[in-house]
One Martini backbone bead per residue (centre of mass of N, CA, C, O) as a GRO file, in nm:
protein
   76
    1MET     BB    1   0.101   0.034   0.014
    2GLU     BB    2   0.059   0.344   0.046
    3HIS     BB    3   0.132   0.585   0.265
    4GLU     BB    4  -0.143   0.738   0.259
    5GLN     BB    5  -0.323   0.491   0.306
    6VAL     BB    6  -0.207   0.409   0.576
    7GLU     BB    7  -0.265   0.674   0.726
    8LYS     BB    8  -0.571   0.666   0.683
    9GLU     BB    9  -0.621   0.396   0.827
   10VAL     BB   10  -0.504   0.478   1.099
   11ALA     BB   11  -0.696   0.716   1.151
   12GLN     BB   12  -0.964   0.560   1.141
   13LYS     BB   13  -0.906   0.340   1.355
   14SER     BB   14  -0.831   0.533   1.585
   15ALA     BB   15  -1.098   0.694   1.603
   16LEU     BB   16  -1.267   0.432   1.681
   17ILE     BB   17  -1.120   0.435   1.969
   18TYR     BB   18  -1.073   0.730   2.105
   19LEU     BB   19  -1.361   0.846   2.101
   20PRO     BB   20  -1.508   0.644   2.293
   21ILE     BB   21  -1.323   0.695   2.530
   22SER     BB   22  -1.386   0.997   2.565
   23ILE     BB   23  -1.696   0.984   2.580
   24GLY     BB   24  -1.711   0.780   2.813
   25SER     BB   25  -1.563   0.951   3.027
   26ALA     BB   26  -1.760   1.188   3.019
   27LEU     BB   27  -2.016   1.026   3.097
   28LEU     BB   28  -1.905   0.917   3.362
   29PHE     BB   29  -1.877   1.191   3.494
   30LEU     BB   30  -2.173   1.272   3.476
   31LEU     BB   31  -2.279   1.036   3.646
   32ALA     BB   32  -2.111   1.087   3.902
   33THR     BB   33  -2.228   1.377   3.955
   34ALA     BB   34  -2.532   1.298   3.966
   35PHE     BB   35  -2.491   1.073   4.222
   36SER     BB   36  -2.260   1.247   4.425
   37GLY     BB   37  -2.424   1.526   4.403
   38ASP     BB   38  -2.492   1.894   4.417
   39TYR     BB   39  -2.458   1.996   4.105
   40PRO     BB   40  -2.445   2.202   3.871
   41ILE     BB   41  -2.493   2.182   3.535
   42MET     BB   42  -2.245   2.353   3.445
   43THR     BB   43  -2.037   2.190   3.600
   44ARG     BB   44  -2.088   1.919   3.464
   45VAL     BB   45  -2.044   2.006   3.168
   46GLY     BB   46  -1.763   2.127   3.202
   47GLY     BB   47  -1.634   1.865   3.308
   48MET     BB   48  -1.703   1.690   3.067
   49VAL     BB   49  -1.541   1.847   2.859
   50TRP     BB   50  -1.269   1.832   3.001
   51ILE     BB   51  -1.245   1.524   3.014
   52GLY     BB   52  -1.275   1.473   2.712
   53LEU     BB   53  -1.024   1.633   2.622
   54LEU     BB   54  -0.809   1.494   2.797
   55SER     BB   55  -0.861   1.203   2.693
   56LEU     BB   56  -0.794   1.272   2.401
   57ILE     BB   57  -0.501   1.367   2.442
   58VAL     BB   58  -0.402   1.096   2.571
   59SER     BB   59  -0.516   0.869   2.363
   60MET     BB   60  -0.413   0.933   2.079
   61PRO     BB   61  -0.105   0.849   2.083
   62VAL     BB   62  -0.148   0.563   2.186
   63VAL     BB   63  -0.339   0.453   1.967
   64ILE     BB   64  -0.180   0.524   1.712
   65SER     BB   65   0.074   0.353   1.777
   66ARG     BB   66  -0.071   0.081   1.798
   67VAL     BB   67  -0.195   0.075   1.513
   68LYS     BB   68   0.068   0.093   1.356
   69LYS     BB   69   0.197  -0.165   1.468
   70GLN     BB   70  -0.030  -0.355   1.377
   71LEU     BB   71  -0.006  -0.291   1.064
   72GLN     BB   72   0.310  -0.375   1.059
   73GLY     BB   73   0.337  -0.648   1.253
   74LYS     BB   74   0.403  -0.572   1.532
   75PRO     BB   75   0.449  -0.614   1.845
   76LEU     BB   76   0.299  -0.487   2.145
   0.00000   0.00000   0.00000
């Protein structure tokens, strides 16, 4: 395969992994704040966005490197 096709495939497969991780952690935060205290809705939503962005920043490089290694046939 050409290099551009490989990069496109890596990007697509990686996005299918790190986006659900990020969205899931944000929703988990929202559920945790809904059941564990009396927080205003803006605080919950702001925290949810913050957690979602942070988990996206952290998970993207990890997931992308793993997917690249997997597609190259190297052991994880």
